[in-house]
C-alpha positions as CSV (number, residue, x, y, z in Angstrom):
1,X,-59.4,-14.5,27.1
2,X,-56.7,-15.9,29.4
3,X,-55.7,-18.5,26.7
4,X,-55.4,-15.4,24.1
5,X,-53.4,-13.4,26.8
6,X,-51.1,-16.6,27.6
7,X,-50.4,-17.0,23.7
8,X,-49.5,-13.3,23.3
9,X,-47.2,-13.5,26.2
10,X,-45.7,-16.8,25.0
11,X,-45.1,-15.1,21.5
12,X,-43.5,-12.0,23.1
13,X,-41.3,-13.9,25.4
14,X,-40.3,-16.2,22.4
15,X,-39.5,-13.2,20.2
16,X,-37.7,-11.2,22.7
17,X,-34.2,-13.2,22.2
18,X,-34.8,-12.9,18.5
19,X,-35.6,-9.2,18.7
20,X,-32.5,-8.7,20.7
21,X,-30.4,-10.6,18.3
22,X,-31.6,-8.6,15.5
23,X,-31.2,-5.4,17.4
24,X,-27.5,-6.6,18.4
25,X,-26.7,-7.7,14.8
26,X,-28.2,-4.9,12.8
27,X,-29.6,-1.8,14.8
28,X,-26.5,-1.7,17.1
29,X,-23.7,-1.4,14.6
30,X,-25.8,1.0,12.6
31,X,-26.4,3.2,15.6
32,X,-22.8,3.1,16.5
33,X,-21.8,4.0,12.9
34,X,-24.1,7.0,13.0
35,X,-22.9,8.0,16.5
36,X,-19.3,7.8,15.7
37,X,-19.7,9.8,12.5
38,X,-21.7,12.4,14.3
39,X,-19.2,12.7,17.2
40,X,-16.3,12.8,14.7
41,X,-18.0,15.5,12.6
42,X,-18.7,17.7,15.6
43,X,-15.0,17.2,17.0
44,X,-13.5,17.9,13.5
45,X,-15.6,21.0,13.1
46,X,-14.4,22.1,16.5
47,X,-10.7,21.3,15.7
48,X,-11.0,23.3,12.5
49,X,-12.5,26.4,14.1
50,X,-10.0,26.3,17.0
51,X,-7.0,26.3,14.6
52,X,-8.3,28.9,12.2
53,X,-6.1,31.5,14.0
54,X,-2.9,29.4,13.8
55,X,-3.5,28.8,10.2
56,X,-4.0,32.4,9.3
57,X,-0.6,33.1,11.4
58,X,1.2,30.4,9.4
59,X,0.1,31.8,6.1
60,X,1.1,35.5,7.3
61,X,4.6,34.3,8.7
62,X,5.3,32.4,5.3
63,X,4.6,35.4,3.4
64,X,6.7,37.6,5.5
65,X,9.7,35.2,5.8
66,X,9.5,34.7,1.9
67,X,9.6,38.4,1.4
68,X,12.6,38.8,3.7
69,X,14.3,35.9,2.1
70,X,17.2,37.1,-0.1
71,X,17.3,33.7,-2.0
72,X,13.7,32.6,-1.5
73,X,12.9,32.4,-5.4
74,X,16.1,30.5,-6.0
75,X,15.8,28.1,-2.9
76,X,12.1,27.5,-3.6
77,X,12.7,26.2,-7.0
78,X,10.7,27.4,-10.1
79,X,7.2,25.9,-10.6
80,X,7.8,22.7,-12.7
81,X,4.3,21.5,-13.4
82,X,0.8,22.8,-13.8
83,X,-1.0,23.3,-10.3
84,X,2.4,24.2,-8.7
85,X,0.6,27.5,-7.6
86,X,-1.3,25.4,-5.0
87,X,-0.7,27.1,-1.7
88,X,-2.3,24.6,0.7
89,X,-0.7,23.1,4.0
90,X,0.8,19.7,4.1
91,X,1.2,18.2,7.6
92,X,3.9,15.8,8.2
93,X,3.3,13.7,11.3
94,X,6.7,12.6,12.4
95,X,7.2,13.1,16.1
96,X,11.1,12.1,16.1
97,X,12.1,14.2,13.1
98,X,15.4,15.1,14.6
99,X,16.4,11.4,15.2
100,X,18.8,11.4,12.2
101,X,18.0,7.9,10.8
102,X,17.0,6.6,7.6
103,X,13.3,7.4,8.2
104,X,14.2,11.0,8.8
105,X,16.2,11.1,5.4
106,X,12.9,10.0,3.8
107,X,10.9,12.8,5.7
108,X,13.5,15.6,4.7
109,X,13.9,14.4,0.9
110,X,9.9,14.3,0.8
111,X,9.7,17.7,2.2
112,X,12.3,19.0,-0.3
113,X,10.7,17.4,-3.0
114,X,7.3,18.9,-2.3
115,X,8.9,22.3,-1.7
116,X,10.3,22.2,-5.3
117,X,6.7,21.0,-6.8
118,X,4.5,23.3,-4.8
119,X,6.7,26.4,-3.9
120,X,3.6,28.3,-2.5
121,X,2.6,25.6,-0.3
122,X,3.2,25.6,3.4
123,X,4.9,22.4,5.2
124,X,4.2,21.7,8.8
125,X,6.1,19.1,10.8
126,X,4.5,17.8,14.0
127,X,7.3,17.0,16.3
128,X,8.0,16.4,19.8
129,X,11.7,17.6,19.5
130,X,11.1,20.9,21.8
131,X,14.7,21.3,22.7
132,X,15.8,21.8,19.0
133,X,15.0,25.2,17.2
134,X,14.1,25.4,13.7
135,X,17.5,26.7,12.6
136,X,19.4,24.0,14.4
137,X,17.0,21.4,12.8
138,X,17.7,22.5,9.4
139,X,21.2,22.6,10.1
140,X,21.4,19.1,11.2
141,X,19.4,18.1,8.2
142,X,22.0,19.7,6.0
143,X,25.0,18.2,7.9
144,X,23.6,14.6,8.3
145,X,21.8,14.3,4.8
146,X,23.1,17.1,2.8
147,X,19.6,18.0,2.0
148,X,18.7,21.9,1.6
149,X,15.3,22.9,3.1
150,X,13.8,26.3,2.0
151,X,13.2,27.7,5.6
152,X,10.4,30.3,4.8
153,X,7.9,27.5,4.0
154,X,8.5,25.1,6.6
155,X,7.2,25.3,10.2
156,X,7.3,23.2,13.3
157,X,4.6,22.6,15.7
158,X,5.9,21.0,18.9
159,X,3.8,18.2,20.5
160,X,3.9,17.7,24.4
161,X,2.4,14.2,24.3
162,X,5.2,12.4,22.4
163,X,6.0,10.3,25.6
164,X,2.8,8.5,24.8
165,X,4.3,6.8,21.9
166,X,7.5,5.7,23.6
167,X,8.0,2.0,24.4
168,X,9.1,2.9,27.9
169,X,5.5,4.2,28.5
170,X,4.1,0.9,27.7
171,X,6.2,-1.9,29.3
172,X,3.3,-4.2,28.6
173,X,1.1,-4.7,25.5
174,X,3.6,-2.3,23.9
175,X,2.3,-2.6,20.4
176,X,-1.3,-1.7,21.5
177,X,-0.2,1.0,23.9
178,X,1.8,2.8,21.5
179,X,-0.8,2.7,18.8
180,X,-3.3,4.1,21.3
181,X,-0.9,6.5,22.5
182,X,-0.5,7.8,19.0
183,X,-4.1,8.7,18.8
184,X,-3.4,11.0,21.8
185,X,-0.5,12.7,20.0
186,X,-2.6,12.9,16.6
187,X,-5.3,14.7,18.8
188,X,-2.7,17.2,19.9
189,X,-1.4,17.7,16.4
190,X,-4.7,18.3,14.9
191,X,-5.4,20.6,17.9
192,X,-2.5,22.6,16.9
193,X,-3.4,22.7,13.2
194,X,-5.8,20.9,10.8
195,X,-3.7,20.5,7.7
196,X,-5.1,20.5,4.0
197,X,-3.2,17.1,3.4
198,X,-2.0,14.8,6.3
199,X,1.0,12.5,5.8
200,X,2.2,10.1,8.3
201,X,5.8,9.2,7.6
202,X,6.6,7.4,10.9
203,X,4.2,4.4,10.6
204,X,1.6,5.5,13.2
205,X,-1.4,4.0,11.3
206,X,-3.9,4.8,14.1
207,X,-3.5,8.6,13.3
208,X,-4.7,7.9,9.8
209,X,-8.0,6.4,11.1
210,X,-8.3,9.2,13.5
211,X,-7.8,11.8,10.7
212,X,-10.7,10.0,8.6
213,X,-13.1,10.2,11.7
214,X,-12.5,13.9,12.4
215,X,-12.0,15.0,8.8
216,X,-13.5,12.5,6.2
217,X,-12.7,14.9,3.1
218,X,-9.2,15.5,4.2
219,X,-6.8,13.6,1.8
220,X,-4.4,11.5,3.8
221,X,-1.2,9.4,3.0
222,X,1.1,7.1,4.5
223,X,4.8,6.2,3.9
224,X,5.3,2.7,5.8
225,X,8.9,2.0,6.6
226,X,8.0,-1.3,8.4
227,X,4.7,-3.0,9.3
228,X,3.9,-2.6,13.1
229,X,2.9,-6.1,13.0
230,X,3.5,-8.8,10.2
231,X,2.8,-12.4,9.4
232,X,6.7,-13.0,9.9
233,X,6.4,-11.5,13.4
234,X,3.6,-13.8,14.2
235,X,5.4,-16.8,12.9
236,X,8.8,-15.7,14.9
237,X,6.8,-16.6,18.1
238,X,6.7,-20.3,17.0
239,X,10.1,-22.0,17.5
240,X,9.1,-24.7,15.1
241,X,8.4,-22.3,12.2
242,X,11.4,-21.3,9.9
243,X,11.7,-17.9,11.3
244,X,11.1,-19.0,14.8
245,X,14.6,-18.2,15.9
246,X,14.6,-14.7,14.3
247,X,13.8,-11.2,15.8
248,X,13.6,-9.9,19.3
249,X,10.5,-12.2,20.0
250,X,11.9,-15.2,18.7
251,X,10.4,-18.4,20.1
252,X,8.2,-16.5,22.7
253,X,5.1,-18.2,21.5
254,X,5.2,-21.1,24.1
255,X,3.2,-21.7,27.2
256,X,0.3,-19.9,28.5
257,X,2.0,-16.5,28.1
258,X,2.9,-17.3,24.5
259,X,-0.7,-18.5,23.8
260,X,-2.1,-15.0,25.2
261,X,0.8,-13.1,23.3
262,X,-0.2,-14.9,19.9
263,X,-3.9,-14.0,20.3
264,X,-3.1,-10.5,21.4
265,X,-0.9,-10.0,18.3
266,X,-3.8,-11.5,16.0
267,X,-6.2,-9.1,17.5
268,X,-3.9,-6.4,17.2
269,X,-3.0,-7.0,13.6
270,X,-6.7,-7.0,12.6
271,X,-7.1,-3.5,14.5
272,X,-4.0,-2.2,12.8
273,X,-5.1,-3.3,9.3
274,X,-8.5,-1.6,9.7
275,X,-7.0,1.8,10.8
276,X,-4.1,2.0,8.3
277,X,-6.5,0.8,5.4
278,X,-8.3,4.2,5.8
279,X,-5.2,6.2,4.0
280,X,-6.1,7.5,0.6
281,X,-2.5,6.9,-0.5
282,X,0.0,4.2,0.6
283,X,3.5,4.1,-0.1
284,X,6.0,1.5,1.2
285,X,9.8,1.5,1.1
286,X,10.5,-1.9,-0.4
287,X,8.8,-4.8,-2.0
288,X,8.9,-6.7,1.2
289,X,6.9,-4.2,3.0
290,X,4.5,-3.7,0.1
291,X,3.7,-7.4,0.2
292,X,3.2,-7.3,4.2
293,X,1.0,-4.2,4.0
294,X,-1.1,-5.6,0.9
295,X,-1.8,-8.8,2.9
296,X,-2.8,-6.9,6.1
297,X,-4.4,-3.5,4.7
298,X,-5.4,-4.8,1.2
299,X,-8.8,-6.6,2.1
300,X,-9.9,-3.5,4.1
301,X,-8.9,-1.1,1.2
302,X,-10.9,-3.0,-1.3
303,X,-13.9,-2.9,1.2
304,X,-13.6,0.9,1.3
305,X,-13.1,1.1,-2.4
306,X,-9.5,2.8,-2.0
307,X,-8.7,3.0,-5.9
308,X,-5.1,3.9,-5.5
309,X,-2.8,0.8,-5.4
310,X,0.0,0.4,-2.6
311,X,3.2,1.8,-4.3
312,X,6.8,1.1,-3.7
313,X,8.6,4.3,-3.3
314,X,12.2,3.4,-2.5
315,X,13.8,5.7,0.1
316,X,16.0,8.4,-1.1
317,X,19.7,7.6,-1.1
318,X,22.7,9.9,-1.5
319,X,23.8,8.0,-4.6
320,X,24.8,11.0,-6.7
321,X,26.7,12.8,-4.0
322,X,28.5,9.7,-2.9
323,X,29.4,8.8,-6.4
324,X,30.9,12.5,-6.7
325,X,32.7,12.0,-3.3
326,X,33.8,8.5,-3.3
327,X,36.1,7.2,-6.2
328,X,35.7,3.6,-7.4
329,X,38.9,2.8,-9.6
330,X,42.0,1.1,-9.7
331,X,43.7,4.1,-8.0
332,X,41.2,4.1,-5.3
333,X,41.5,0.5,-4.6
334,X,44.9,1.1,-3.3
335,X,43.5,3.4,-0.6
336,X,41.0,1.0,0.9
337,X,41.7,-0.7,4.2
338,X,40.2,-3.7,5.9
339,X,37.4,-1.7,7.6
340,X,34.1,-3.4,7.9
341,X,31.5,-0.6,8.3
342,X,28.1,-1.0,9.9
343,X,25.8,2.1,9.5
344,X,22.6,1.9,11.4
345,X,20.8,3.5,14.5
346,X,21.8,1.8,17.9
347,X,18.4,0.2,18.1
348,X,17.9,-3.4,19.3
349,X,16.4,-4.6,16.0
350,X,19.6,-3.5,14.1
351,X,21.2,-6.6,15.7
352,X,24.7,-5.2,16.4
353,X,25.1,-8.2,18.8
354,X,25.1,-10.5,15.9
355,X,27.6,-8.6,13.9
356,X,30.0,-8.4,16.8
357,X,29.7,-12.1,17.5
358,X,30.3,-12.6,13.8
359,X,33.2,-10.3,13.7
360,X,34.8,-11.9,16.7
361,X,34.6,-15.3,15.2
362,X,36.1,-14.0,12.0
363,X,38.8,-11.9,13.6
364,X,39.8,-15.2,15.6
365,X,39.9,-17.3,12.4
366,X,43.5,-16.3,11.8
367,X,43.1,-16.1,8.0
368,X,44.9,-13.8,5.9
369,X,41.7,-11.9,5.3
370,X,41.2,-11.6,8.7
371,X,44.5,-10.0,9.7
372,X,44.3,-6.3,10.5
373,X,40.4,-6.2,9.8
374,X,38.5,-3.6,11.9
375,X,34.8,-3.4,12.5
376,X,33.4,0.4,12.5
377,X,29.9,0.9,13.9
378,X,28.3,4.2,12.9
379,X,25.0,5.4,14.2
380,X,22.7,7.9,15.7
381,X,21.5,7.9,19.2
382,X,18.0,9.1,19.9
383,X,17.8,9.1,23.7
384,X,19.2,7.6,27.0
385,X,18.1,4.1,26.1
386,X,20.0,4.3,23.0
387,X,22.9,5.5,25.0
388,X,22.8,2.7,27.4
389,X,22.5,0.3,24.4
390,X,25.9,1.4,23.2
391,X,27.2,1.0,26.6
392,X,26.1,-2.6,26.6
393,X,27.8,-3.1,23.2
394,X,30.9,-1.9,24.4
395,X,30.7,-4.4,27.3
396,X,30.1,-7.2,24.7
397,X,33.2,-6.0,22.7
398,X,35.2,-6.4,25.8
399,X,33.9,-9.8,26.6
400,X,34.6,-10.9,23.0
401,X,38.2,-9.6,23.4
402,X,38.0,-7.4,20.1
403,X,38.1,-4.2,21.8
404,X,41.1,-2.9,19.8
405,X,39.6,-4.1,16.7
406,X,36.0,-2.2,17.1
407,X,35.4,1.5,16.7
408,X,32.1,3.3,17.9
409,X,31.1,6.5,16.1
410,X,27.9,8.2,17.6
411,X,26.0,10.8,15.6
412,X,28.7,11.2,13.0
413,X,28.3,14.0,10.6
414,X,27.9,13.3,6.9
415,X,31.3,14.4,6.0
416,X,32.7,11.6,8.5
417,X,30.4,9.1,7.0
418,X,31.8,9.8,3.5
419,X,35.5,9.6,4.8
420,X,34.7,6.2,6.2
421,X,33.0,5.1,2.8
422,X,36.1,6.1,1.0
423,X,38.4,4.0,3.0
424,X,36.2,1.1,4.0
425,X,36.2,-2.4,2.1
426,X,33.1,-3.9,3.2
427,X,29.4,-2.7,4.2
428,X,27.5,-4.7,6.7
429,X,23.8,-5.2,7.6
430,X,22.5,-7.4,10.4
431,X,18.9,-6.6,10.9
432,X,16.4,-9.4,10.3
433,X,13.8,-8.3,7.8
434,X,15.3,-4.9,7.3
435,X,12.4,-3.0,5.7
436,X,14.8,-1.5,3.1
437,X,18.3,-0.8,4.1
438,X,19.4,2.8,2.9
439,X,22.7,2.3,4.7
440,X,23.3,-0.9,2.2
441,X,22.5,1.4,-0.7
442,X,25.1,3.9,0.5
443,X,27.8,1.0,0.8
444,X,27.0,0.0,-2.8
445,X,27.1,3.4,-4.2
446,X,30.4,4.0,-2.6
447,X,31.8,0.7,-4.0
448,X,31.9,-1.3,-0.7
449,X,31.1,-4.9,-0.9
450,X,28.0,-5.6,1.2
451,X,27.6,-8.6,3.5
452,X,23.7,-8.4,4.5
453,X,21.1,-10.2,6.4
454,X,19.3,-12.8,4.0
455,X,16.0,-11.2,4.5
456,X,13.8,-8.2,3.9
457,X,14.8,-5.4,1.6
458,X,18.5,-6.0,1.4
459,X,17.7,-9.6,0.0
460,X,14.9,-8.8,-2.2
461,X,15.3,-5.2,-3.6
462,X,19.2,-4.1,-3.0
463,X,21.8,-6.8,-3.2
464,X,20.7,-8.5,-6.2
465,X,22.6,-9.9,-9.3
466,X,23.6,-7.3,-12.1
467,X,23.8,-9.1,-15.4
468,X,23.8,-12.5,-13.6
469,X,26.8,-11.5,-11.7
470,X,26.8,-10.9,-7.8
471,X,27.1,-7.7,-6.1
472,X,27.4,-8.8,-2.5
473,X,26.8,-11.6,0.0
474,X,23.8,-12.7,2.1
475,X,24.1,-14.4,5.6
476,X,21.8,-15.1,8.5
477,X,23.8,-16.7,11.5
478,X,27.2,-15.5,13.0
479,X,29.2,-18.2,11.2
480,X,27.6,-17.3,8.0
481,X,28.5,-13.7,8.4
482,X,32.0,-14.6,9.4
483,X,32.1,-16.5,6.2
484,X,30.8,-13.6,4.2
485,X,33.4,-11.4,5.7
486,X,36.1,-13.9,4.7
487,X,34.8,-14.2,1.0
488,X,34.4,-10.3,0.5
489,X,38.1,-9.7,1.9
490,X,39.3,-12.5,-0.5
491,X,37.8,-11.7,-3.9
492,X,40.2,-12.0,-6.7
493,X,38.7,-8.9,-8.6
494,X,36.9,-6.7,-5.9
495,X,37.0,-3.9,-8.3
496,X,34.7,-5.5,-10.6
497,X,32.1,-6.3,-7.6
498,X,32.4,-2.7,-6.5
499,X,31.5,-1.2,-10.0
500,X,28.5,-3.7,-10.3
501,X,27.3,-2.7,-6.8
502,X,27.6,1.1,-7.7
503,X,25.5,0.4,-11.1
504,X,22.9,-1.3,-9.1
505,X,22.5,1.5,-6.4
506,X,21.6,4.0,-9.0
507,X,18.2,2.5,-8.8
508,X,17.7,4.2,-5.4
509,X,18.8,7.8,-6.1
510,X,17.2,11.0,-4.5
511,X,16.0,12.0,-8.0
512,X,14.1,8.6,-8.3
513,X,12.6,8.9,-5.1
514,X,11.4,12.5,-5.8
515,X,9.8,11.4,-9.0
516,X,8.0,8.5,-7.5
517,X,7.0,10.6,-4.0
518,X,5.5,13.4,-6.3
519,X,3.7,11.0,-8.4
520,X,1.7,9.7,-5.3
521,X,1.4,13.2,-3.6
522,X,0.0,14.7,-6.9
523,X,-3.1,12.7,-6.0
524,X,-3.6,14.2,-2.6
525,X,-2.8,17.6,-3.6
526,X,-5.3,17.5,-6.6
527,X,-8.0,16.3,-4.2
528,X,-7.1,19.1,-1.8
529,X,-7.1,21.8,-4.6
530,X,-10.4,20.5,-5.9
531,X,-13.5,22.3,-4.3
532,X,-14.6,20.2,-1.5
533,X,-17.3,17.8,-2.0
534,X,-18.7,21.2,-1.8
535,X,-22.4,20.3,-0.8
536,X,-24.2,19.4,2.2
537,X,-25.8,16.7,0.0
538,X,-22.6,14.9,-1.0
539,X,-21.4,15.3,2.7
540,X,-24.3,13.2,3.7
541,X,-23.3,10.2,1.8
542,X,-20.0,7.9,2.1
543,X,-17.4,8.9,-0.6
544,X,-14.6,7.5,-2.5
545,X,-12.1,9.0,-4.8
546,X,-11.5,8.3,-8.4
547,X,-9.1,10.3,-10.6
548,X,-8.9,12.9,-7.8
549,X,-12.7,13.4,-8.0
550,X,-14.7,12.4,-4.6
551,X,-17.8,10.6,-5.7
552,X,-20.8,9.2,-3.9
553,X,-20.0,5.6,-2.7
554,X,-23.3,3.8,-1.7
555,X,-24.1,0.3,-2.2
556,X,-26.7,1.2,-4.9
557,X,-24.2,3.2,-6.8
558,X,-21.6,0.3,-6.5
559,X,-24.1,-2.1,-7.8
560,X,-25.0,0.3,-10.6
561,X,-21.5,0.4,-11.7
562,X,-21.0,-3.3,-11.6
563,X,-24.2,-3.7,-13.6
564,X,-23.0,-1.1,-16.3
565,X,-19.6,-3.0,-16.5
566,X,-21.4,-6.3,-16.9
567,X,-23.5,-4.8,-19.6
568,X,-21.0,-2.8,-21.6
569,X,-17.9,-3.1,-23.7
570,X,-14.8,-2.0,-22.0
571,X,-14.9,1.3,-24.0
572,X,-18.3,1.9,-23.2
573,X,-17.6,1.1,-19.6
574,X,-15.0,3.8,-19.7
575,X,-17.2,6.2,-21.3
576,X,-19.8,6.0,-18.6
577,X,-17.2,6.4,-15.9
578,X,-15.8,9.4,-17.5
579,X,-19.3,10.9,-17.9
580,X,-20.1,10.4,-14.1
581,X,-16.9,11.9,-13.1
582,X,-17.4,14.9,-15.4
583,X,-20.8,15.5,-14.2
584,X,-19.8,15.1,-10.7
585,X,-17.2,18.0,-11.2
586,X,-19.8,20.1,-12.9
587,X,-21.9,19.9,-9.6
588,X,-19.0,20.5,-7.3
589,X,-17.9,23.7,-9.4
590,X,-21.6,25.1,-9.0
591,X,-22.9,26.0,-5.7
592,X,-26.6,25.8,-6.9
593,X,-26.1,22.4,-8.4
594,X,-24.3,21.3,-5.3
595,X,-27.2,22.2,-3.1
596,X,-29.9,20.9,-5.4
597,X,-28.8,17.7,-7.3
598,X,-28.9,14.4,-5.4
599,X,-25.4,12.9,-6.1
600,X,-26.8,9.5,-5.8
601,X,-29.3,10.0,-8.4
602,X,-26.8,11.7,-10.9
603,X,-24.3,8.7,-10.4
604,X,-26.8,5.8,-11.0
605,X,-28.4,7.6,-14.1
606,X,-25.0,8.4,-15.6
607,X,-23.6,4.8,-15.1
608,X,-26.8,3.1,-16.5
609,X,-27.4,5.7,-19.3
610,X,-26.0,3.3,-22.2
611,X,-27.7,0.0,-21.2
612,X,-29.5,0.6,-24.6
613,X,-26.5,-0.1,-26.5
614,X,-26.1,-3.7,-25.0
615,X,-24.6,-5.8,-27.8
616,X,-25.5,-9.1,-26.4
617,X,-27.5,-11.2,-28.8
618,X,-31.1,-11.2,-27.8
619,X,-30.6,-8.5,-25.1
620,X,-33.6,-8.0,-23.1
621,X,-32.6,-4.3,-23.1
622,X,-32.8,-3.7,-26.8
623,X,-36.2,-3.3,-28.6
624,X,-36.9,-3.3,-32.1
625,X,-38.6,0.0,-32.4
626,X,-37.3,2.3,-29.7
627,X,-34.5,4.7,-29.6
628,X,-31.7,3.4,-27.6
629,X,-31.9,6.1,-25.0
630,X,-35.4,5.0,-24.2
631,X,-34.3,1.3,-24.1
632,X,-31.8,2.5,-21.7
633,X,-34.1,4.1,-19.5
634,X,-36.5,1.3,-19.3
635,X,-33.6,-1.1,-18.4
636,X,-32.3,1.4,-15.6
637,X,-36.0,1.3,-14.4
638,X,-35.7,-2.4,-14.3
639,X,-32.6,-2.6,-12.5
640,X,-34.1,-0.1,-9.8
641,X,-37.2,-2.1,-9.4
642,X,-35.1,-5.3,-8.8
643,X,-32.9,-3.5,-6.3
644,X,-33.9,-3.6,-2.7
645,X,-32.8,0.1,-2.2
646,X,-33.7,1.1,-5.8
647,X,-37.3,0.1,-5.3
648,X,-37.7,2.9,-2.6
649,X,-36.9,5.4,-5.5
650,X,-40.5,5.0,-7.0
651,X,-42.1,6.7,-4.2
652,X,-39.9,9.7,-4.1
653,X,-39.7,10.3,-7.7
654,X,-35.8,9.6,-8.1
655,X,-36.9,6.5,-10.3
656,X,-38.5,9.0,-12.6
657,X,-35.6,11.3,-12.6
658,X,-33.3,8.5,-13.6
659,X,-35.8,7.5,-16.5
660,X,-35.9,11.1,-17.7
661,X,-32.2,11.7,-17.4
662,X,-31.2,8.6,-19.6
663,X,-34.2,9.1,-22.1
664,X,-33.2,12.7,-22.9
665,X,-29.5,12.6,-22.5
666,X,-28.7,13.2,-26.1
667,X,-31.6,15.8,-26.5
668,X,-30.1,18.5,-24.8
669,X,-32.5,21.3,-26.5
670,X,-35.0,19.4,-24.1
671,X,-32.8,18.2,-21.1
672,X,-31.7,21.9,-20.5
673,X,-35.4,22.8,-19.6
674,X,-35.9,19.7,-17.2
675,X,-34.8,19.4,-13.6
676,X,-31.3,20.2,-12.7
677,X,-30.4,16.6,-12.3
678,X,-31.5,15.8,-16.0
679,X,-29.4,18.7,-17.0
680,X,-26.3,17.5,-15.3
681,X,-26.4,14.1,-16.5
682,X,-26.6,15.3,-20.3
683,X,-23.9,17.9,-19.8
684,X,-21.4,15.5,-18.2
685,X,-22.0,12.9,-21.0
686,X,-21.6,15.7,-23.4
687,X,-18.2,16.9,-22.1
688,X,-16.9,13.1,-22.8
689,X,-17.1,14.3,-26.5
690,X,-16.7,18.0,-26.4
691,X,-13.9,18.7,-23.9
692,X,-13.7,20.8,-20.5
693,X,-16.5,23.2,-19.8
694,X,-18.9,24.2,-17.1
695,X,-16.0,24.9,-14.7
696,X,-14.2,21.5,-15.3
697,X,-10.5,22.5,-15.7
698,X,-8.1,21.1,-18.2
699,X,-6.3,19.3,-15.4
700,X,-9.3,17.7,-14.0
701,X,-10.5,16.6,-17.4
702,X,-6.9,15.1,-18.3
703,X,-6.7,13.2,-14.8
704,X,-10.2,11.6,-15.6
705,X,-9.2,10.6,-19.1
706,X,-5.8,9.2,-17.9
707,X,-7.5,7.1,-15.4
708,X,-10.2,6.0,-18.0
709,X,-8.5,6.4,-21.6
710,X,-10.5,7.0,-24.5
711,X,-8.5,5.5,-27.1
712,X,-10.7,4.5,-30.2
713,X,-14.0,5.9,-28.6
714,X,-15.4,7.6,-31.7
715,X,-14.8,4.6,-33.9
716,X,-16.4,2.4,-31.3
717,X,-19.4,4.6,-31.1
718,X,-19.8,4.6,-34.9
719,X,-19.8,0.6,-34.8
720,X,-22.3,0.7,-32.1
721,X,-24.7,3.1,-34.1
722,X,-24.3,0.9,-37.2
723,X,-25.3,-2.2,-34.9
724,X,-28.2,-0.4,-33.5
725,X,-29.5,0.6,-37.1
726,X,-29.3,-2.9,-38.0
727,X,-31.2,-4.2,-35.1
728,X,-33.8,-1.6,-35.1
729,X,-34.2,-1.6,-39.1
730,X,-34.5,2.1,-39.4
731,X,-36.3,3.0,-36.1
732,X,-35.3,6.4,-34.9
733,X,-31.8,6.1,-33.0
């Protein structure tokens, strides 16, 4: 007995570390996932209940203001597409909406486009600008950007926690601090109102992750102006790298402090990527930003089965209004003076110091081009920090002895900006890796000759050749900028360059932005307008969105889809995907089905229903004497029996449901008397041939067909039927 007890004790002791490892590796992450989802669900439910009163108040206030508005109908615009009667709430997270920069132009242009597209929708902006009334806010939008916002349908919810995202609040670990702070601000935003669609337009990626934890079914979108962290930023820490002398952190990766900074940034990059990738729709302002966001968020988005690609939506630029206001001709050429204009917020990354140093070098060159040249700095000031920065720039101007040749204009109205664009000669941009460069487009639309930093959006997207001819100049260092100024002011035919620049700028018009913005927002609005994944059954599964339809997203369903794709032609694969989506919509439009049909069973059965049409030579799925439906049912059963999760379906009867659903999917006269799951599989497949029915709308149907086109489907099925007849030699099929 003692030996046996000793043996048992030894085994127990030996197994304890192994058991602990298993617990740590598998059980703990699973527990944490379940726990976080539960906490998120409870917190989200609480916030929805808490904000119901404010939602009702906003709806009532909007109706009252719309009724009282004398020009409400004209201002809101006529519905211009199907679904324009959607009356949900779009929440824009933009705590600094009154800042007056390029990011704010995107915000207001996006709001204006959304108001035109959905006149009955309500727009809510989460902002920390407590000291600005709604009227003053909209007046500034009109004066600064010449954008008219329809007042009745826009509302501002004021945040008291905005200081949590200020750099001054986080003098150390600023990136992480601001991101964690955005969670606090995001929580406050949702405690004020839970919208139907949530869009971050300032780059606070952590709020996107928070929204998905609290409200998994709420559609979310992100407009990314600039990645919070990028591979270029990491490389800039290393003085030996090509970009080791660029940016505000250039060369700071040496020594112990630099070592810690590098690893901190890498860890933050991983967390930033994980949080940001949760967004349903991601838009970037340039191909440069898109490339970086793809490298950071892309792997996580693929894991989460985010089907929508990261789209480039260039910021709206006042190209049309500038073209109307600023003449570019032989006559106007005589009115231009040697003004070099730099339009940019007074922020450190805008690198005003570089431009001042370059201009000082150019001014002291004594060349004919430099004679009488003046640098004009136009930009908005957000806070006291920006004001102090302007003061420091003025000190630098004095040190460089160019005080009489530099003009500062803070918070200039749009009318004044236009006046400078009319009479200026050169437009300047000095920021390294400028995410886009709205100011550069405005220069070109006004016919200014751009001299810009040789990086980011100005290099890749904006100042590019037209018909093989240049539209401007690129530079990196102060001497290169000085040389660029010299070239721009010494062109033999400046008018030709101005006209090419204006032609190039038309790619970035407000109309083009609105078109691309709405193409992405349609996906979010359609999801919000679709009845929620309406059942408790679907709510218990992870979900993904395909063509605006929220479908179950388990490993078994993913494997079934891959299996169907592997054993189907392209047209057949598209057919089974359409059938699954149509069936899912039928379920979501019917409360009884939504509460009784297991969405995972339905998805697997529909995805595998045509395995019996496998065209491979000697396919194990195809018999010589059975109908293809029965062949498919047995093939699906074999798939489930070979799958670790699928094997469990034998005990609870779901394997039999899959078999029956596939075997009877063409025999609706029998399927209609079977279980609801069997009925839905048959109806969803039938809809792919008959058109919308069972609650599926024309718009929903069209969206599915657009995602999985049916070109040549009937001919393809005819060919498959002939092939089956030959194989089975007249057996029933």
